C-alpha positions in Angstrom: 35.8 110.8 -49.7 37.5 107.1 -48.9 40.6 107.1 -49.9 42.0 103.2 -49.1 42.4 100.8 -46.3 44.6 102.2 -43.8 44.9 99.6 -41.3 43.8 95.9 -40.3 43.9 95.5 -36.7 44.5 92.1 -34.7 44.9 91.1 -31.2 48.0 88.9 -30.9 48.8 86.8 -28.0 52.4 86.7 -28.5 53.9 90.1 -29.6 57.7 88.7 -30.2 56.2 85.8 -32.6 54.0 88.3 -34.4 56.7 91.0 -34.6 58.9 88.4 -36.3 56.3 87.0 -38.9 55.4 90.4 -40.0 59.0 92.1 -40.1 61.4 89.2 -39.9 59.5 87.0 -42.4 57.5 89.5 -44.7 59.7 92.3 -44.1 57.2 95.0 -43.1 58.8 97.8 -40.4 58.3 97.5 -36.9 57.1 101.6 -37.1 56.1 102.6 -33.7 54.5 101.8 -30.5 51.7 103.1 -28.4 50.8 102.9 -24.8 47.5 102.7 -23.1 47.0 106.0 -21.8 45.6 105.2 -18.7 47.9 102.5 -17.4 51.0 103.5 -19.6 51.5 99.9 -20.4 52.1 98.9 -24.5 49.2 99.0 -26.1 49.4 98.9 -29.9 52.4 98.3 -32.5 52.3 99.6 -35.5 53.5 97.7 -38.5 54.2 99.7 -41.7 53.4 97.9 -44.8 53.8 101.2 -47.1 52.8 104.4 -47.5 49.8 104.8 -45.6 49.1 101.3 -44.9 49.5 99.4 -41.5 48.7 96.8 -39.3 48.1 97.2 -36.0 48.8 94.6 -33.5 47.1 94.8 -29.9 49.2 93.5 -27.1 47.5 90.3 -25.3 44.6 92.0 -23.1 44.5 89.6 -20.2 40.8 89.1 -18.7 39.1 90.3 -21.9 37.0 88.3 -23.8 38.6 87.6 -26.7 36.6 86.6 -30.0 39.3 85.4 -32.6 42.0 87.8 -33.7 40.4 90.5 -35.8 40.0 93.7 -34.3 38.7 96.1 -36.6 39.0 97.5 -40.8 40.0 101.0 -40.9 39.3 102.9 -44.0 41.3 106.4 -44.7 39.0 109.3 -45.6 40.4 112.8 -46.4 37.5 114.4 -44.5 36.4 112.9 -41.2 33.7 115.1 -41.0 32.2 114.2 -44.5 32.6 110.4 -43.4 30.8 111.1 -40.3 27.6 113.2 -42.2 27.7 110.1 -44.9 26.8 107.6 -41.9 24.4 109.7 -40.4 22.7 110.4 -44.0 22.9 106.9 -44.9 21.5 105.7 -41.5 24.3 103.9 -40.6 25.0 103.6 -36.7 27.4 106.3 -35.4 29.2 103.9 -32.8 31.7 106.8 -31.9 31.7 110.6 -33.2 34.1 111.8 -34.6 37.2 112.8 -32.3 41.0 113.0 -32.4 42.7 109.5 -31.2 45.6 109.0 -28.6 47.7 108.7 -32.2 46.5 112.4 -33.3 44.7 111.3 -36.2 40.7 112.1 -36.3 38.5 108.9 -36.3 34.9 107.9 -36.2 33.4 104.5 -36.2 30.6 102.2 -37.2 29.9 98.9 -37.6 28.8 96.3 -40.1 25.4 94.4 -39.9 27.5 91.2 -38.6 28.7 93.7 -36.0 32.5 94.0 -37.5 34.1 97.4 -36.2 34.8 99.7 -39.1 36.8 102.8 -38.4 37.3 105.7 -40.5 40.6 107.8 -40.1 41.8 110.8 -41.7 45.6 110.9 -41.2 46.9 114.2 -40.0 50.2 115.4 -41.0 51.3 115.7 -37.4 50.6 112.2 -36.2 53.0 109.2 -36.5 51.4 107.8 -39.1 51.6 111.1 -41.0 55.2 112.0 -40.3 56.1 108.2 -41.6 54.3 109.2 -44.8 56.0 112.1 -45.3 59.4 110.3 -44.9 58.3 107.8 -47.9 
């Protein structure tokens, strides 16, 4: 059911410096950007590491209480509904039930005992990530 790590997400203070580090220095691909559906402002930059693996860089969110730069861990699944059922079966908190995200992929959320957020994601072929994967 779990097929790998889909992405690690970081909040960044300076997007240009982050892009220079991950793309300019480490050689990863600046894949695409999503915008906040409510405000239309830039929201997340996706950096492709390899097929099916991304680093999400969240633009600085002024006024929000930042607790370091870690945002969440994403585990890939080939069946979001089975992942959700497993969480329920094991008594894990289901913070967000399965839903289609703004990127076109299915996701559901839980957290670990320390409160670290964990996303389960099923990549859909017509999503931006799915289309990039198909090119590799």
